[in-house]
C-alpha positions as CSV (number, residue, x, y, z in Angstrom):
1,M,-15.6,15.1,-28.0
2,V,-14.7,18.2,-25.9
3,T,-17.4,19.3,-23.5
4,D,-15.5,21.9,-21.5
5,H,-12.2,23.4,-20.6
6,A,-10.3,24.4,-17.4
7,S,-10.6,28.0,-16.5
8,R,-8.1,30.2,-18.2
9,P,-6.9,32.9,-15.9
10,T,-5.0,35.9,-17.1
11,V,-1.5,35.4,-15.7
12,T,1.5,37.6,-15.9
13,R,4.5,35.7,-17.1
14,A,7.2,35.1,-14.5
15,P,10.3,37.2,-14.5
16,V,13.1,35.7,-16.6
17,L,15.0,34.6,-13.5
18,P,14.6,35.3,-9.8
19,T,17.2,37.6,-8.4
20,S,18.8,34.9,-6.3
21,I,20.1,33.1,-9.4
22,T,23.0,35.4,-10.1
23,P,25.9,35.0,-12.6
24,T,28.1,34.4,-9.6
25,L,26.0,31.5,-8.3
26,L,25.7,30.0,-11.8
27,K,29.5,30.1,-12.2
28,Q,30.0,28.6,-8.8
29,L,27.7,25.7,-9.4
30,T,28.7,24.9,-13.0
31,A,32.4,24.9,-11.9
32,R,31.6,21.9,-9.7
33,V,31.0,19.7,-12.7
34,S,33.7,17.1,-13.2
35,A,34.9,18.0,-16.7
36,A,38.0,19.1,-18.5
37,P,38.7,22.8,-18.7
38,D,38.2,22.8,-22.5
39,A,35.0,20.7,-22.4
40,A,32.2,21.2,-24.8
41,R,29.3,23.2,-23.4
42,V,25.6,22.7,-23.2
43,T,22.9,25.3,-22.5
44,T,19.7,24.7,-20.6
45,N,16.5,26.9,-20.8
46,T,13.9,27.7,-18.2
47,P,10.6,26.1,-19.0
48,Y,8.6,29.1,-17.8
49,T,9.8,31.3,-20.7
50,G,12.2,29.3,-22.8
51,V,15.1,31.7,-22.3
52,P,18.6,30.4,-21.6
53,L,19.3,29.5,-18.0
54,A,22.7,27.9,-17.5
55,D,25.8,26.9,-19.5
56,F,27.4,23.6,-18.4
57,P,30.7,21.8,-19.3
58,V,29.9,18.4,-20.7
59,S,31.7,15.4,-19.1
60,T,33.3,12.8,-21.3
61,P,33.8,9.1,-20.5
62,E,37.3,9.9,-19.6
63,D,36.1,12.6,-17.2
64,V,33.8,10.0,-15.6
65,E,36.7,7.6,-15.1
66,A,38.8,10.3,-13.6
67,A,36.0,11.2,-11.2
68,F,35.7,7.5,-10.1
69,A,39.5,7.4,-9.6
70,R,39.4,10.4,-7.3
71,A,36.3,9.0,-5.5
72,R,38.0,5.7,-4.8
73,I,40.8,7.4,-3.0
74,A,38.5,9.7,-1.1
75,Q,36.1,6.8,-0.2
76,K,38.8,4.9,1.8
77,S,39.2,7.7,4.3
78,W,35.5,8.5,4.3
79,A,34.6,4.9,5.1
80,A,37.0,5.1,8.1
81,T,35.3,8.3,9.3
82,P,33.3,7.5,12.4
83,I,29.6,7.4,11.9
84,A,29.2,10.1,14.6
85,E,31.2,12.5,12.4
86,R,29.2,11.6,9.3
87,K,26.1,12.3,11.3
88,R,27.4,15.8,12.3
89,I,28.0,16.6,8.7
90,L,24.6,15.4,7.6
91,L,22.8,17.4,10.3
92,R,24.7,20.5,9.3
93,Y,23.6,19.9,5.8
94,H,20.0,19.5,7.0
95,D,20.2,22.9,8.7
96,L,21.7,24.6,5.6
97,V,19.0,23.2,3.3
98,L,16.3,24.6,5.5
99,A,18.0,27.9,6.1
100,R,18.7,28.5,2.4
101,Q,15.6,27.0,1.0
102,D,14.7,30.0,-1.1
103,E,17.7,29.4,-3.3
104,A,16.6,25.8,-3.8
105,L,13.1,26.8,-4.5
106,D,14.2,29.4,-7.1
107,L,16.5,26.9,-8.8
108,M,13.9,24.1,-8.9
109,Q,11.3,26.4,-10.4
110,A,13.7,27.9,-12.9
111,E,14.9,24.5,-14.1
112,N,11.8,22.4,-13.8
113,G,8.8,24.8,-14.1
114,K,6.9,23.5,-11.1
115,T,5.1,25.6,-8.6
116,R,6.7,26.9,-5.5
117,R,4.4,24.7,-3.4
118,D,5.5,21.6,-5.2
119,A,9.1,22.6,-5.0
120,Y,8.8,23.2,-1.2
121,L,7.8,19.6,-0.7
122,E,11.2,18.6,-2.0
123,V,12.9,20.8,0.6
124,I,10.9,19.1,3.3
125,D,11.6,15.7,1.9
126,I,15.4,16.3,2.1
127,G,15.1,17.7,5.6
128,I,13.3,14.6,6.7
129,V,15.6,12.1,4.9
130,S,18.7,13.9,6.2
131,R,17.5,13.8,9.8
132,Y,16.4,10.2,9.5
133,Y,19.6,8.7,8.3
134,A,21.7,10.9,10.5
135,R,19.8,9.5,13.5
136,T,19.5,5.9,12.3
137,A,22.6,5.0,10.4
138,G,24.5,4.0,13.5
139,K,21.7,1.5,14.3
140,Y,21.6,0.0,10.8
141,L,25.3,-0.2,10.2
142,S,26.6,-1.3,13.7
143,P,27.8,-4.9,14.1
144,K,25.0,-7.3,15.0
145,R,25.3,-10.4,17.1
146,R,23.7,-13.4,15.3
147,R,22.8,-16.8,16.7
148,G,25.8,-19.1,16.2
149,A,25.8,-22.6,14.7
150,I,26.5,-24.2,18.1
151,P,25.0,-22.3,21.2
152,L,27.7,-20.9,23.4
153,L,30.5,-22.2,21.2
154,T,30.0,-20.2,18.0
155,H,30.3,-16.4,18.3
156,T,28.7,-14.9,15.1
157,T,28.7,-11.3,14.0
158,E,27.1,-9.6,11.0
159,L,29.2,-6.6,9.7
160,R,28.2,-4.0,7.1
161,H,30.8,-2.6,4.7
162,P,30.2,0.1,2.1
163,K,30.0,-1.0,-1.5
164,G,32.7,1.5,-2.6
165,V,31.7,4.1,-5.2
166,V,28.0,4.4,-6.0
167,A,26.7,5.8,-9.3
168,V,23.5,7.8,-8.9
169,I,21.5,8.7,-12.0
170,S,18.8,11.2,-11.0
171,P,15.9,12.6,-13.1
172,W,14.7,16.1,-13.9
173,N,11.2,15.8,-12.4
174,Y,12.2,16.0,-8.7
175,P,15.6,17.6,-9.0
176,L,16.3,18.0,-5.3
177,S,14.6,15.0,-3.8
178,M,16.0,12.5,-6.4
179,A,19.4,14.1,-6.5
180,A,20.0,14.2,-2.8
181,S,17.9,11.5,-1.0
182,D,19.5,8.5,-2.5
183,T,23.0,10.1,-2.2
184,I,22.4,10.9,1.5
185,A,21.9,7.2,2.3
186,A,24.9,6.1,0.2
187,L,27.2,8.6,1.9
188,M,26.0,7.7,5.4
189,A,26.8,4.1,4.6
190,G,30.5,5.1,3.9
191,N,30.4,5.2,0.1
192,A,31.6,7.8,-2.3
193,V,29.2,8.9,-5.0
194,V,29.6,9.9,-8.7
195,Q,26.3,11.3,-9.8
196,K,24.8,12.1,-13.2
197,P,21.8,14.4,-12.8
198,D,19.6,15.1,-15.8
199,T,21.2,18.1,-17.5
200,Q,18.0,20.1,-17.5
201,T,18.0,20.2,-13.6
202,A,21.7,19.9,-12.9
203,L,21.9,23.3,-11.1
204,T,19.7,22.0,-8.3
205,A,21.7,18.9,-7.9
206,L,25.0,20.9,-7.9
207,W,23.5,23.3,-5.3
208,S,22.7,20.3,-3.1
209,M,26.2,18.9,-3.4
210,D,27.7,22.4,-2.8
211,L,25.8,22.6,0.5
212,M,27.0,19.2,1.5
213,Y,30.6,20.3,1.1
214,E,29.9,23.4,3.0
215,A,28.6,21.2,5.8
216,G,32.0,19.5,5.9
217,L,32.0,16.6,3.5
218,P,35.6,15.8,2.5
219,A,36.8,16.6,-1.0
220,D,35.9,14.2,-3.9
221,V,33.5,12.0,-1.8
222,W,30.6,13.3,-3.9
223,Q,31.2,14.3,-7.5
224,M,28.9,15.3,-10.4
225,V,29.2,14.6,-14.1
226,V,26.9,16.1,-16.8
227,G,26.2,14.6,-20.2
228,R,23.9,12.3,-22.1
229,G,23.4,8.8,-20.9
230,S,24.3,7.6,-24.4
231,S,27.7,9.2,-24.0
232,I,28.7,8.6,-20.4
233,G,26.3,6.0,-19.2
234,G,28.6,3.2,-20.1
235,A,31.5,4.7,-18.2
236,L,29.3,5.1,-15.1
237,M,28.2,1.4,-15.3
238,D,31.8,0.2,-16.0
239,N,33.2,1.9,-12.9
240,A,30.4,1.7,-10.3
241,N,30.3,-0.7,-7.4
242,Y,26.5,-0.1,-7.3
243,M,24.0,1.6,-9.5
244,M,21.0,3.8,-8.3
245,F,18.7,4.9,-11.1
246,T,15.5,6.7,-11.2
247,G,13.9,7.1,-14.7
248,S,12.1,5.2,-17.5
249,T,11.4,1.5,-17.4
250,A,13.1,1.0,-20.8
251,T,16.4,2.5,-19.5
252,G,16.0,0.7,-16.2
253,R,15.8,-2.7,-18.0
254,Q,19.1,-1.9,-19.8
255,I,20.8,-0.9,-16.6
256,A,19.6,-4.1,-14.9
257,S,21.0,-6.1,-17.7
258,D,24.3,-4.3,-17.7
259,A,24.5,-4.6,-13.9
260,G,23.8,-8.3,-14.1
261,K,26.7,-8.8,-16.5
262,R,29.0,-7.0,-14.1
263,L,27.5,-8.8,-11.0
264,I,26.9,-5.5,-9.2
265,G,23.7,-4.5,-7.5
266,A,21.2,-2.0,-8.8
267,S,18.2,-0.2,-7.4
268,L,15.7,1.1,-10.0
269,E,12.7,3.3,-9.4
270,L,10.9,3.4,-12.8
271,G,7.6,4.3,-14.3
272,G,4.1,4.0,-13.1
273,K,0.5,4.1,-14.3
274,N,-0.9,4.6,-10.8
275,A,-4.5,4.0,-9.8
276,M,-6.8,5.6,-7.3
277,I,-9.9,3.8,-6.1
278,V,-12.8,5.8,-4.6
279,L,-15.0,3.5,-2.6
280,D,-18.7,4.0,-2.3
281,D,-18.5,5.2,1.3
282,A,-15.9,7.9,0.6
283,D,-16.4,11.5,1.6
284,I,-17.0,12.9,-1.9
285,D,-15.6,16.4,-1.2
286,K,-12.5,15.1,0.5
287,A,-11.9,12.5,-2.2
288,A,-12.4,15.1,-5.0
289,E,-9.8,17.3,-3.3
290,G,-7.6,14.3,-2.8
291,A,-7.8,13.5,-6.5
292,V,-6.7,17.0,-7.5
293,N,-3.7,16.6,-5.2
294,A,-3.1,13.2,-6.6
295,C,-3.1,14.0,-10.3
296,F,-1.7,17.5,-10.8
297,P,1.3,18.2,-8.6
298,S,4.4,19.1,-10.6
299,A,2.1,19.2,-13.7
300,G,1.7,15.5,-13.3
301,Q,5.4,14.9,-13.8
302,L,5.6,12.6,-10.7
303,C,6.3,8.9,-10.8
304,V,3.8,8.3,-8.0
305,S,1.0,10.6,-9.2
306,I,-2.4,9.2,-10.2
307,E,-3.3,8.7,-13.9
308,R,-6.2,6.2,-13.5
309,L,-9.2,6.9,-11.3
310,Y,-11.8,4.3,-10.5
311,V,-15.0,5.5,-8.9
312,A,-18.0,3.5,-7.5
313,E,-21.0,3.8,-9.9
314,S,-23.2,4.8,-7.0
315,I,-21.3,8.0,-6.4
316,R,-19.6,8.5,-9.8
317,D,-21.7,11.5,-11.0
318,K,-21.4,13.4,-7.7
319,F,-17.7,12.7,-7.5
320,V,-16.9,13.7,-11.1
321,A,-18.8,16.9,-10.7
322,A,-16.9,17.8,-7.6
323,F,-13.6,16.8,-9.1
324,V,-14.2,18.8,-12.3
325,A,-15.3,21.9,-10.4
326,R,-12.1,21.8,-8.3
327,T,-9.9,21.2,-11.3
328,K,-11.4,24.2,-13.2
329,K,-10.6,26.5,-10.3
330,L,-6.8,25.7,-10.3
331,K,-4.6,28.6,-11.1
332,I,-2.2,27.8,-13.9
333,G,0.8,29.9,-14.6
334,A,4.4,30.9,-13.9
335,A,5.3,32.7,-10.7
336,Y,8.3,32.5,-8.3
337,D,5.9,32.6,-5.3
338,Y,3.0,30.6,-3.9
339,S,0.3,32.1,-6.0
340,M,0.0,29.3,-8.6
341,D,-1.5,25.8,-8.2
342,V,-0.2,24.2,-11.4
343,G,3.1,25.0,-13.2
344,S,4.7,24.1,-16.5
345,L,5.7,20.9,-18.1
346,T,9.5,20.8,-18.2
347,T,10.5,19.8,-21.7
348,P,9.2,20.0,-25.3
349,S,9.1,16.2,-25.4
350,Q,6.8,16.1,-22.4
351,L,4.4,18.6,-24.0
352,T,4.5,16.5,-27.2
353,T,3.7,13.3,-25.2
354,V,0.8,14.8,-23.3
355,T,-0.7,16.5,-26.4
356,E,-0.5,13.2,-28.4
357,H,-2.1,11.1,-25.7
358,V,-5.0,13.5,-25.3
359,E,-5.5,14.0,-29.0
360,D,-5.4,10.3,-29.7
361,A,-8.0,9.7,-26.9
362,V,-10.3,12.4,-28.2
363,A,-10.0,11.1,-31.8
364,K,-11.0,7.7,-30.7
365,G,-14.1,8.8,-28.6
366,A,-12.9,10.0,-25.2
367,T,-14.6,12.9,-23.6
368,V,-12.7,15.8,-22.1
369,L,-14.4,17.1,-18.9
370,A,-11.7,19.6,-18.1
371,G,-8.6,20.9,-19.7
372,G,-7.4,19.2,-22.9
373,K,-5.4,22.1,-24.3
374,A,-1.8,23.5,-24.3
375,R,-1.5,27.0,-23.0
376,P,1.2,28.8,-25.0
377,D,-0.2,32.1,-23.8
378,L,1.3,31.3,-20.4
379,G,4.6,29.8,-21.5
380,P,6.0,27.4,-24.1
381,F,5.2,24.1,-22.2
382,F,2.0,24.8,-20.2
383,Y,-0.8,22.3,-20.5
384,E,-4.2,22.5,-18.7
385,P,-5.0,19.9,-16.0
386,T,-7.1,17.4,-17.9
387,I,-9.8,15.0,-17.0
388,L,-10.9,12.3,-19.5
389,T,-13.8,9.8,-19.5
390,D,-14.9,7.1,-21.9
391,V,-11.3,6.0,-22.3
392,T,-11.0,2.6,-23.9
393,P,-8.1,0.1,-24.3
394,D,-7.4,1.1,-27.9
395,M,-6.3,4.6,-26.7
396,T,-2.6,5.2,-25.9
397,V,-3.5,7.0,-22.6
398,Y,-5.3,3.8,-21.4
399,D,-2.2,1.9,-20.3
400,H,0.9,4.0,-21.3
401,E,2.4,6.4,-18.8
402,T,1.6,10.0,-19.8
403,F,3.7,11.7,-17.1
404,G,1.6,14.9,-17.3
405,P,-1.5,16.5,-15.9
406,V,-3.9,14.0,-17.4
407,V,-6.2,11.5,-15.6
408,S,-8.8,9.1,-16.9
409,V,-11.9,8.3,-14.8
410,Y,-13.6,4.9,-14.9
411,P,-16.7,3.6,-13.1
412,Y,-16.8,0.2,-11.4
413,R,-19.6,-1.9,-9.9
414,D,-18.0,-3.6,-6.9
415,T,-14.7,-3.6,-5.0
416,D,-13.4,-6.8,-6.7
417,E,-13.9,-5.2,-10.1
418,A,-12.1,-2.0,-8.9
419,V,-9.1,-3.9,-7.6
420,S,-8.9,-6.0,-10.7
421,Q,-9.0,-3.0,-13.0
422,A,-6.5,-1.1,-10.9
423,N,-4.1,-4.1,-10.9
424,A,-4.5,-4.6,-14.7
425,T,-1.2,-3.0,-15.5
426,A,2.5,-4.1,-15.9
427,Y,3.4,-1.3,-13.5
428,G,3.2,-1.3,-9.7
429,L,4.6,1.8,-8.1
430,N,1.9,3.6,-6.1
431,A,-1.8,3.5,-5.5
432,S,-4.5,5.3,-3.5
433,V,-7.7,4.3,-1.8
434,W,-10.4,6.6,-0.5
435,T,-13.0,5.5,2.0
436,G,-14.9,6.5,5.1
437,N,-13.8,3.2,6.8
438,G,-10.1,3.0,7.6
439,A,-10.1,-0.7,8.2
440,R,-11.9,-1.3,4.9
441,G,-9.4,1.0,3.1
442,R,-6.4,-0.9,4.5
443,A,-7.9,-4.2,3.5
444,V,-8.4,-3.0,-0.1
445,A,-4.9,-1.5,-0.1
446,A,-3.4,-4.8,0.8
447,R,-4.8,-6.3,-2.4
448,M,-3.3,-3.6,-4.6
449,H,-0.2,-4.6,-6.7
450,A,1.9,-1.6,-5.8
451,G,5.0,-0.9,-3.7
452,T,3.2,1.9,-1.8
453,V,-0.5,2.3,-1.2
454,N,-2.1,5.3,0.6
455,V,-5.5,5.4,2.3
456,N,-7.2,8.8,2.1
457,E,-4.1,10.3,0.7
458,A,-2.5,10.4,-2.7
459,F,1.2,9.6,-2.2
460,A,2.7,11.8,0.4
461,A,1.7,9.6,3.4
462,A,3.7,6.6,2.1
463,W,6.5,8.7,0.7
464,G,6.9,10.7,3.9
465,S,6.9,7.6,6.1
466,I,10.6,7.2,5.4
467,D,11.1,4.5,8.1
468,A,9.2,2.3,5.7
469,P,10.5,1.1,2.3
470,M,9.4,2.8,-1.0
471,G,9.7,1.3,-4.4
472,G,8.0,-0.5,-7.2
473,M,6.7,-3.9,-8.3
474,G,6.7,-5.2,-11.9
475,D,7.7,-2.7,-14.5
476,S,8.0,0.0,-11.8
477,G,11.4,-1.3,-10.7
478,L,13.7,-3.2,-8.3
479,G,14.9,-2.4,-4.9
480,R,13.7,0.1,-2.3
481,R,14.7,3.5,-1.0
482,H,13.9,4.8,2.6
483,G,14.0,2.8,5.8
484,A,16.6,0.0,6.5
485,D,16.5,-1.1,2.8
486,G,17.4,2.4,1.7
487,I,20.8,2.4,3.4
488,L,21.6,-1.4,3.7
489,K,21.4,-1.8,-0.1
490,Y,24.6,0.4,-0.3
491,T,26.5,-2.1,1.9
492,E,28.0,-5.6,1.7
493,A,27.0,-7.9,4.5
494,Q,29.8,-9.9,6.0
495,T,29.4,-12.7,8.6
496,V,32.3,-13.4,11.0
497,A,31.9,-16.6,12.9
498,H,34.4,-17.4,15.7
499,Q,34.3,-21.1,16.8
500,R,35.5,-21.8,20.3
501,L,36.5,-24.9,22.2
502,Q,34.8,-27.5,20.0
503,G,34.0,-27.6,16.3
504,F,31.9,-29.8,14.1
505,Y,34.1,-32.8,13.9
506,P,34.5,-35.3,16.8
507,P,37.2,-34.6,19.4
508,S,40.3,-36.6,19.4
509,G,39.7,-40.2,20.6
510,M,35.9,-40.1,20.2
511,N,34.2,-42.6,17.9
512,P,32.6,-40.7,14.9
513,E,29.3,-42.6,15.3
514,T,29.1,-41.6,19.0
515,W,29.8,-38.0,18.0
516,T,27.0,-38.0,15.4
517,N,24.6,-39.5,17.9
518,L,25.4,-36.7,20.3
519,L,24.9,-34.0,17.7
520,T,21.6,-35.5,16.6
521,G,20.4,-35.6,20.2
522,A,21.4,-32.0,20.7
523,I,19.5,-30.9,17.6
524,K,16.4,-32.6,18.8
525,V,16.7,-30.9,22.2
526,M,17.0,-27.5,20.6
527,K,13.8,-28.1,18.6
528,A,12.0,-29.2,21.8
529,M,13.2,-26.0,23.5
530,G,11.9,-23.8,20.7
531,L,15.4,-22.7,19.6
532,R,16.1,-21.8,16.0
C-alpha cells in the first residue's frame, strides 16, 4: 500500500541547453570521434527535457581497428616519454579541468540529468586522481631492487612496462569520473588508450580527452570510438592489450570470458546491491542525513549508492521518521545551478526498471513511506526518491539492483543478524556502517563482504581515499582502481636477475656433494639470521 508521497515542489523546467554548449563546441567534440567521414550518425537527447542534444558519427569495427593501429604507433614514443614529462601534462590537465569546470558541469547535466552538486563531485574526483597519479607514478613505476637468490651474488630488479594499448569502456552514470580516472592511470603508466564511452554521455568523455590534448598529450595516444557494444565491442576486445570495463555484471562476465580466451588482463567494476547498517548507538539525525546522501545522489544511479538499509529495532521508528522527513524535503527538478537536490534518471530504460521494481513491490505488499511515483510534470524521466518497507524475498527489488532512487528499510535484532543480512547478496561493492563508536564501526565494517566499507559516511570517504584500492567482491567485479593497484594493473612486471661470480652449480673442481652440503648449511644460517 501507499501511505505517503515525497513533496512535489513546483519547478520550472530547465532551459533546453545551457549557453556554454554551443554548436561550435558540439562540432569540436564530436569531430574527435574516431570514425569515417561518411559514418552513420546517432543523436542523443537531454534527459531533462527529451530534446536532441548531440549528433555523433558512429564508429565501425574497422574504425576501431584503425584507432588501435594509430595508438600502437603513438604508444611507443609515449612509453619512452620521461615520467616527469607525463607528470607535467597531467598537472596541466588538472588545472584545466578545475578552471573550466562550468563547461564540464553543463555537459554532465545536459547528458546525464544529474544535479549540479552531484556533477561537481566528479570534477573534484578527477582533480584528486590527476594530482595523485602525477605525484605517485614515478614511485610506483620506478625500478625496484628485490632480494636476490644468493645474498651479495644475485642482483635482482623489478621493472614495470606498459601493457600497450588499453581499451576503456566507460558508463553513462558518472561520465567524467569513469571516463577519465581509469584513463589517467593507464596513460601515466605509458599506455595508449582507445575508449568507448556510453553514447549517451560521450560529449563529457570527449571534452575530457580534448582537455588532455590541450594539456600536451601527443596525438593518437588517447582515442575515442562511439557505438553499440554489440557492434564494436568485439573489435575492442580483439585489439586490446588490457580491458578496463565499468558496467553491468552480465556484460562483465562476458568480457572476463573473452579476456580469458585471449589471455589478457581485465579489470571490471560491476553492479552492487549495497547495504547500510545503522547500529543502535548511532546518532539518529546524522544517520538519517547520511542515508539521504547514501541513497539518492545522481538519482540513485551510482554503483556504490545504498539500496538496502538495516536499522536496529530499538531505534527503527525514530530513524525511519527522520529519514522520511528529510527525504520529503528534497527538491526534485531540472536546473543548471545548485538549486536542486535530486535530478533526473538518464534513460527511458532506467525509468522503466525503477517503476517496475516499485510497482512489483507494492503489488506484493510493500509499503511506500515516501515517493513511489514518476514525475512527468518535471521531465520525461524524473522519479521521486522512494523509501520502501515490508519488502520480502519474492519482490524483485529485494535482491536485484534497481539503480535508481529507491531504498528498502529492514529491521534487525542484533549485530550478527545485521551483518548476515547485509552480506546475503551475490554482490560486494560498497557498504556503510553508522555508529557512535568508531572502533565498533570499524569492527563491523571488517565483517562486511564488500570491497569498500565506510563508517559514518556513505561512499565518498572510501572513494575519495584514492591511495587505497577500490573495487568489488563477488558479482561486483574483478580488479581495483585507485592506489598502487590502479596503475600497476596497466603494467607488465619484469624481473631482471644478474648473477655474479658464482651460480647455483658447483665451481670447477668441487665435489657436487660437498657443494650441496655448503648450500644446505648456508640456507640454515639464513633462516637462523631471520633472512627471507
